[in-house]
C-alpha positions in Angstrom: 0.0 0.0 0.0 1.2 3.6 -0.7 0.0 7.0 0.2 1.3 10.5 -0.7 2.3 12.8 2.2 -0.3 15.2 0.8 -3.1 12.6 1.2 -1.9 11.6 4.7 -2.1 15.3 5.8 -5.6 15.5 4.4 -6.8 12.4 6.1 -5.3 13.4 9.5 -6.9 16.9 9.2 -10.3 15.5 8.3 -10.2 12.8 11.0 -9.6 15.3 13.8 -11.8 18.1 12.3 -14.7 15.5 12.3 -14.0 15.1 16.1 -14.2 18.8 16.9 -10.6 19.8 16.6 -9.4 23.1 15.3 -6.2 23.5 13.3 -3.4 25.6 14.8 -0.8 26.6 12.2 2.8 25.4 12.7 5.4 27.8 14.1 8.7 28.5 12.2 11.7 26.2 12.6 13.4 29.0 14.6 10.9 29.9 17.3 10.2 33.6 17.7 10.2 33.8 21.5 11.9 30.8 22.9 15.2 31.0 24.9 15.3 27.3 25.6 16.0 25.8 22.1 17.7 26.5 18.9 15.0 25.0 16.8 11.4 23.9 17.0 11.9 20.3 18.0 8.4 19.1 18.6 4.8 19.8 17.9 4.0 20.6 21.5 6.6 23.4 21.7 4.1 26.2 21.0 1.5 24.6 23.3 3.5 24.6 26.5 1.7 27.7 28.0 -1.7 26.1 27.2 -0.7 22.8 28.7 0.2 24.8 31.9 -3.2 26.5 32.0 -3.3 29.4 29.6 -6.5 29.7 27.5 -6.0 28.8 23.8 -8.0 31.0 21.4 -9.0 28.0 19.3 -10.5 26.1 22.2 -9.7 22.8 23.9 -9.4 20.4 21.0 -6.5 21.2 18.7 -4.3 19.7 16.0 -1.4 20.6 13.7 1.5 19.2 11.6 4.7 20.8 12.7 8.0 20.8 10.8 10.9 20.1 13.3 14.7 19.9 13.5 16.6 18.1 16.2 20.3 19.1 16.0 21.2 16.5 18.6 20.2 13.8 16.1 22.5 14.8 13.3 25.2 12.2 14.3 22.6 9.5 14.4 21.6 9.9 10.8 22.9 7.2 8.5 20.8 4.2 9.6 17.4 3.3 8.2 15.2 5.4 10.5 17.0 8.4 11.9 16.4 11.9 10.5 17.3 15.4 11.7 14.4 17.0 9.9 10.9 15.6 10.3 7.3 16.6 10.6 5.3 15.9 13.7 1.6 15.3 13.5 -0.1 16.2 16.8 -3.4 16.6 18.6 -4.1 18.1 22.0 -6.9 18.0 24.5 -6.8 20.9 27.0 -8.8 19.6 29.9 -11.4 18.1 27.5 -11.3 14.3 26.6 -8.7 11.9 28.1 -7.3 8.4 27.7 -10.3 6.4 26.4 -11.1 8.8 23.5 -7.5 9.5 22.6 -6.3 5.8 22.4 -9.6 4.7 20.7 -9.3 7.5 18.1 -5.6 7.0 17.3 -6.2 3.3 16.8 -9.2 4.0 14.6 -7.1 6.4 12.5 -4.3 3.9 12.0 -6.5 0.9 11.2 -9.6 2.3 9.5 -8.1 5.6 8.2 -4.7 4.3 7.1 -5.5 0.7 6.6 -2.8 -0.7 8.9 -3.2 -4.3 10.0 -4.1 -4.4 13.7 -2.0 -7.6 14.1 1.1 -5.5 13.4 0.3 -2.9 16.1 1.8 -3.2 19.6 1.5 -0.8 22.6 3.5 0.2 25.6 2.3 1.7 28.9 3.8 3.0 32.2 4.3 0.2 34.7 4.5 2.4 37.7 7.4 3.6 39.8 7.8 4.5 43.5 4.4 6.0 44.6 3.2 6.4 41.1 0.8 3.6 40.1 0.8 1.5 36.9 -1.4 3.1 34.2 -4.1 0.5 34.5 -6.7 2.8 32.8 -4.7 2.8 29.6 -4.2 -1.0 29.9 -7.9 -1.5 30.3 -8.7 0.8 27.3 -6.2 -1.1 25.1 -7.6 -4.5 26.0 -11.1 -3.3 24.9 -9.7 -1.7 21.7 -7.9 -4.9 20.7 -10.9 -7.1 21.7 -13.0 -5.1 19.1 -10.7 -6.4 16.4 -10.6 -9.9 17.9 -7.1 -9.7 19.3 -6.5 -11.0 22.8 -4.2 -8.3 24.2 -2.2 -9.8 27.0 0.5 -7.9 28.9 3.9 -9.1 27.7 2.5 -10.2 24.3 0.5 -7.2 22.8 0.7 -4.7 25.7 4.2 -4.1 27.2 4.9 -2.2 30.4 8.0 -0.2 30.9 9.5 2.1 33.6 9.6 5.9 33.6 12.6 6.1 31.3 10.5 4.8 28.5 6.9 5.6 29.4 6.8 8.9 31.4 6.8 12.5 30.1 7.7 15.7 31.8 9.9 18.6 30.7 12.4 17.5 33.4 12.4 13.8 32.4 11.8 11.1 35.0 9.6 11.8 38.1 12.7 12.0 40.4 14.1 14.9 38.3 10.8 16.9 38.3 10.8 20.1 40.5 7.9 20.9 42.7 4.9 22.3 40.7 6.0 20.6 37.5 3.3 18.7 35.5 3.9 15.3 33.9 2.3 12.0 33.4 2.5 8.5 31.8 2.5 8.0 28.1 1.4 5.2 25.9 3.3 4.5 22.7 2.1 2.6 19.6 4.6 0.5 17.6 4.4 -1.0 14.1 6.0 -4.4 13.5 8.0 -5.1 10.3 7.6 -8.8 10.2 10.1 -9.1 7.3 12.9 -7.9 9.7 14.6 -10.8 11.5 15.4 -10.2 15.2 19.1 -9.8 15.8 20.1 -11.6 19.1 22.9 -9.1 19.7 20.1 -6.8 21.1 18.8 -9.5 23.5 17.3 -13.0 23.3 13.7 -11.7 23.0 12.4 -9.0 20.7 10.0 -6.5 22.1 8.7 -3.0 21.0 11.6 -1.1 22.5 14.2 -3.5 21.1 16.8 -1.8 18.9 17.0 -4.5 16.2 14.7 -2.6 13.8 11.7 -5.0 13.8 9.5 -2.5 15.7 9.0 1.2 14.9 7.4 3.7 17.2 4.7 5.6 15.2 2.9 7.6 17.8 3.1 8.7 21.5 0.1 9.6 23.6 1.2 11.7 26.6 -1.3 12.0 29.4 -0.5 15.2 31.5 -2.1 13.8 34.7 -0.1 14.8 37.7 1.7 17.7 39.4 4.7 17.2 41.7 4.3 18.5 45.2 7.0 20.0 47.4 7.1 16.9 49.6 7.9 14.7 46.5 4.4 13.2 46.1 2.1 13.6 43.1 -1.4 15.0 43.0 -3.8 14.8 40.0 -3.9 18.0 38.0 -7.3 19.9 38.1 -7.4 19.8 34.3 -5.8 16.7 32.6 -4.4 17.2 29.2 -3.6 15.0 26.2 -0.5 15.7 24.1 -0.1 13.4 21.1 2.7 13.3 18.6 3.3 10.9 15.6 6.1 11.3 13.0 4.7 11.8 9.5 7.8 10.1 8.0 7.3 7.1 10.3 3.6 6.8 9.5 4.5 6.7 5.8 7.0 3.9 6.6 4.2 1.9 8.3 1.7 2.5 5.5 4.3 1.5 2.9 5.4 -1.4 5.1 9.0 -0.3 4.5 11.6 -0.5 7.3 13.9 1.9 5.4 12.7 5.5 5.6 14.9 6.4 2.7 13.2 3.9 0.4 9.8 5.5 1.1 8.1 8.1 -1.2 9.3 10.9 1.2 12.9 10.3 0.2 13.1 8.4 -3.0 13.0 11.4 -5.4 16.1 12.8 -3.6 17.9 9.4 -3.5 17.2 8.9 -7.2 18.8 12.3 -8.0 21.8 11.5 -5.9 22.2 8.2 -7.8 22.0 10.0 -11.1 24.7 12.6 -10.1 27.1 10.2 -8.4 26.4 7.2 -10.9 26.3 5.0 -7.8 23.5 2.7 -6.6 21.6 3.0 -3.3 21.2 -0.8 -3.5 24.9 -1.2 -2.5 25.1 -1.5 1.3 28.3 0.6 1.4 26.5 3.5 -0.3 23.4 3.6 1.9 24.7 5.5 4.9 26.2 8.3 2.7 23.1 8.6 0.6 20.8 8.7 3.7 23.0 11.5 5.2 23.0 13.5 2.0 19.2 13.2 1.6 18.3 14.1 5.2 20.9 16.9 5.6 19.9 18.5 2.3 16.2 18.4 3.2 17.0 20.0 6.6 19.2 22.6 5.0 16.5 23.6 2.4 13.9 24.1 5.1 16.2 26.0 7.4 17.2 28.5 4.5 13.5 28.9 3.7 12.9 29.9 7.3 15.6 32.6 7.2 18.7 30.7 8.5 22.0 31.4 6.7 25.3 29.5 7.3 27.5 31.0 10.0 29.6 30.0 13.0 26.9 30.7 15.6 23.8 28.9 16.8 21.3 28.0 14.0 23.7 29.2 11.3 26.4 26.8 12.6 24.0 23.8 12.5 23.2 24.7 8.8 26.9 25.0 8.0 27.5 21.6 9.6 24.7 19.9 7.7 25.9 21.2 4.3 29.5 20.4 5.0 28.7 16.9 6.2 26.6 16.1 3.1 29.4 17.5 0.9 31.9 15.1 2.4 29.5 12.2 1.8 29.1 13.3 -1.8 32.9 13.5 -2.1 33.1 9.9 -0.9 30.6 8.7 -3.5 32.1 10.8 -6.4 35.7 10.3 -5.6 36.1 14.1 -5.8 34.7 17.2 -4.2 31.1 17.7 -5.6 30.4 20.8 -7.6 28.3 23.4 -5.9 25.8 23.3 -8.8 25.4 19.5 -8.3 24.4 20.0 -4.7 22.1 22.9 -5.5 20.5 20.7 -8.3 19.7 17.9 -5.8 18.1 20.5 -3.5 15.5 21.4 -6.1 14.0 17.9 -5.6 13.2 18.9 -2.0 11.4 22.0 -3.3 9.4 20.0 -5.9 8.4 17.3 -3.3 6.7 20.0 -1.1 5.6 22.3 -3.9 2.5 24.3 -3.0 2.7 23.2 0.7 6.0 24.8 1.9 7.6 26.1 -1.3 6.9 27.8 -4.6 9.9 26.3 -6.5 10.5 29.1 -9.0 10.2 31.8 -6.3 12.2 30.0 -3.5 14.9 28.2 -5.6 17.1 31.3 -6.3 17.9 32.1 -2.7 18.1 28.5 -1.6 20.4 27.3 -4.4 22.6 30.4 -4.1 23.0 29.9 -0.4 23.9 26.2 -0.8 26.3 26.9 -3.7 28.2 29.6 -1.8 28.6 27.4 1.3 29.9 24.4 -0.7 32.4 26.6 -2.5 33.5 28.0 0.8 33.9 24.5 2.2 36.0 23.4 -0.8 38.5 26.1 0.1 38.4 25.1 3.7 39.0 21.5 2.7 42.1 22.6 0.8 43.5 24.3 3.9 42.9 21.2 6.0 44.7 19.1 3.4 47.7 21.4 3.6 47.6 21.2 7.4 47.7 17.4 7.3 50.6 17.4 5.0 52.6 19.6 7.5 52.0 17.1 10.3 54.6 14.3 11.0 51.8 12.2 12.4 48.1 12.8 13.2 46.9 11.8 16.7 43.3 11.3 17.6 43.3 14.8 19.2 44.8 16.3 16.0 42.1 14.6 13.9 39.4 16.1 16.2 41.0 19.5 15.9 40.9 19.2 12.1 37.2 18.4 12.4 36.7 21.4 14.7 38.8 23.9 12.7 38.2 22.9 9.1 35.0 20.8 9.3 37.2 17.9 8.4 35.3 14.7 9.2 37.2 11.7 10.6 36.7 9.5 7.4 38.4 12.1 5.2 41.4 12.3 7.6 41.6 8.5 7.7 41.4 8.2 4.0 44.3 10.6 3.5 46.4 8.9 6.2 45.9 5.5 4.6 47.7 6.8 1.6 50.7 7.5 3.8 50.4 4.1 5.5 49.2 5.7 8.8 46.1 5.3 11.0 44.2 7.5 13.5 43.8 6.6 17.1 40.0 6.4 16.9 39.6 5.9 20.7 41.4 9.2 21.4 39.4 10.9 18.6 36.1 9.7 20.1 37.2 10.6 23.7 37.8 14.2 22.4 34.5 14.1 20.6 32.7 12.9 23.7 34.3 15.7 25.8 33.0 18.2 23.2 29.5 16.7 23.3 29.4 16.8 27.1 30.5 20.5 27.0 27.8 21.3 24.4 25.2 19.4 26.4 26.0 21.2 29.6 25.9 24.5 27.7 22.4 23.8 26.5 20.8 22.0 29.5 17.1 22.4 29.2 17.1 23.4 25.5 14.0 21.3 24.8 11.4 22.7 27.1 9.7 25.0 24.6 7.9 28.2 25.2 8.7 30.5 28.2 9.5 27.2 29.9 10.4 28.4 33.4 7.5 30.9 33.6 9.7 32.7 36.2 8.9 36.3 37.2 11.9 37.6 35.3 11.0 35.9 32.0 7.4 37.2 32.3 8.8 40.7 32.9 11.1 40.5 29.9 8.4 39.0 27.7 6.1 41.9 28.4 8.9 44.3 27.9 9.5 43.0 24.3 6.0 44.2 23.5 6.8 47.7 24.8 10.1 47.7 22.9 8.5 46.6 19.7 6.0 49.5 19.8 8.6 52.0 20.9 10.8 51.1 18.0 7.8 51.6 15.7 7.1 55.0 17.2 10.7 56.2 16.9 11.9 54.6 13.7 8.7 54.4 11.7 6.2 51.9 10.5 8.6 49.8 8.4 9.9 48.2 11.6 9.4 44.4 11.6 10.1 42.0 14.4 12.5 39.2 13.3 12.6 37.3 16.6 13.4 37.6 20.3 15.2 35.6 22.9 14.6 35.8 26.6 16.6 34.4 29.5 16.4 35.1 33.2 19.3 37.6 32.7 18.3 39.7 29.7 16.0 40.1 26.7 17.2 40.2 23.1 15.1 41.6 20.3 15.9 41.4 16.6 14.2 43.7 14.0 14.3 44.8 10.4 14.9 48.5 9.5 16.2 50.1 6.3 18.1 52.7 8.3 20.6 52.2 11.1 19.2 53.7 14.4 21.3 56.5 15.9 22.4 56.4 19.6 19.9 59.2 20.3 17.0 57.2 18.7 17.9 54.1 20.8 18.0 56.3 24.0 14.5 57.6 23.0 13.2 54.1 22.6 14.6 53.2 26.1 13.0 56.3 27.5 9.5 55.5 26.0 9.7 51.9 27.4 10.5 53.1 30.9 7.8 55.8 30.7 5.2 53.2 29.9 6.5 50.9 32.7 6.2 53.8 35.2 2.6 54.6 33.9 1.5 51.2 35.5 -0.5 50.2 32.4 -2.7 47.1 32.7 -1.8 44.1 30.6 -4.8 42.2 29.3 -5.8 39.8 26.6 -8.8 39.2 24.3 -9.6 36.3 22.0 -10.7 37.7 18.7 -11.2 36.7 15.0 -7.9 37.3 13.2 -9.4 39.8 10.8 -10.8 41.8 13.7 -7.4 41.8 15.5 -5.7 43.1 12.3 -8.3 45.9 11.9 -7.4 47.0 15.5 -3.8 47.3 14.4 -2.4 44.4 16.5 1.1 43.6 15.5 2.1 40.1 14.5 5.3 38.2 13.7 5.4 38.1 9.9 7.1 34.6 9.7 4.2 33.0 11.7 0.9 31.9 10.4 -2.0 32.5 12.7 -5.3 30.6 13.2 -8.7 32.1 12.6 -9.1 33.0 16.3 -6.2 34.7 18.0 -5.1 35.9 21.4 -4.2 39.6 21.5 -2.4 41.2 24.4 -3.0 44.9 25.1 -0.8 47.0 27.3 -3.1 49.9 28.2 -3.9 51.8 25.0 -0.2 51.7 24.0 0.5 48.3 22.5 -1.5 45.5 20.9 0.1 42.3 19.7 -0.7 38.8 18.7 0.7 36.6 21.4 0.1 33.4 23.3 1.3 34.8 26.6 2.0 34.7 29.5 2.7 38.2 30.8 2.8 40.3 33.9 -0.5 41.9 35.0 0.7 45.5 35.1 3.8 47.2 33.5 4.9 48.5 37.0 5.9 44.9 37.7 8.6 45.0 35.0 10.9 47.5 36.8 13.4 49.8 34.9 14.7 48.5 31.5 18.2 49.5 30.3 19.3 48.9 26.6 22.9 48.0 27.1 24.0 46.9 23.7 22.9 47.2 20.0 24.4 45.7 16.9 23.9 45.1 13.2 23.4 41.3 12.5 22.7 41.3 8.8 21.5 43.3 5.8 18.9 45.7 7.4 18.8 43.6 10.5 19.5 44.9 14.0 19.7 43.4 17.5 19.0 45.1 20.9 20.0 43.7 24.3 18.3 45.0 27.4 18.0 44.1 31.1 
């Protein structure tokens, strides 16, 4: 059986609309107002404030399909199921329905909607831990669901129970790591069985849904936000219990096509065919598969990032894009036996545009910027590669640490270094290389602890103050610099706020001082901060400002600060500007063509 990704989207939307859900547009890959993450990494990211109690303008039953990037998964790409770019299909219940409806509907969508064989579906539930009980409600619901399709669902055969590491969700992870006041709950995952994949005993004697042999694939996760952690370490039921569902679009396509290799499905085949054409190599050869998978995934991720305004650089999102493009260039070099031409890589990228034509791209309109950006970065990397080659030639020998430094400084992957050393009859100490790599990863991880919470995750007083201050700053810039001002993004931490904006003229020091003065004047005026839920067209008529990269639903939340500022925003905010305290703009800088950044605290 086969299904286009367009058809899958349609069916998902209709299924949930028929059950009273409203569509919420996806947010950009680089979130506008999120200090906790480089990229949008899940569908629930924009829903965090609402899962914590904010009112959503679209109601209590919601769904969307969110494009995502997880930079931490880049090094995993190369097998048959990992990708750094993916789309997450999600639905949410905000204090509305709960376990019975959610599990029943998802099973119905999989079996009746997508035609999956119930015999190939297996489920997992939380087995309980400490004072938290086993999720017997979900077990009971699953038994009834499978009974309807004449399957006797026994625990350990069709229903599997796992501990909190596998079947519990909170922003802080397992229950022991949750701070007081944090919500969380058990989850129930659904797995598809590829019966054509033989179990590999190196992963254990018995195969089971969470086995890593590749026979089972998780295709959906139903998170039940059920509890709140108390100061004494116990858990109490939340007054409103929420459902947060996420299912990978690419993985659902794998299940529908009954294909355990994501890169052989319709979502990757056009790209793989183009790579085969350019390299004159076959994907069928096992030694070519990892390289072609990495090229396909990284190119898709790169195209989507460029479309969302990211350009290659040595910082943050730009660094990730640079890394993706350089890694795929090295894999193409391996297949070609020579550095790929920039036009070859740009040509393959057009396949991504064409695959999502009319949904995310207009090929003729978007191709010039995307292909130009890719071509320039590949050319730049070719020069860097030459410098790295000269560096190797200077060295008497190359230690594992040297090899890692070449990777760090020149984007020189280990396999290229190994290949060059083989010609000299030398080898790299791989253990030393990976030790250095591990140290680097640990340092990166420590530097980005919590970078997957989403939204104004800590909801601390300071972040609420800064969040409200960005609205004042936005309006003050508009007042001083004119109505061409356009917000390009913001980043808020507990220490400061950062605000990026578009302007055709560079602001003077006097103008920035004037902006600061207006913001503090409005803070001292003790203006009330309130929100209304309005039709989008009505909000636009009122002059409410919006973030141009974001699509908004038909009903929107508009926050007003007295009569001074009106802006589309999900919240949360302080109740009165007096709570913000004095704001000082301590740094301004130009960050691109007509792009400026303000730091304030």
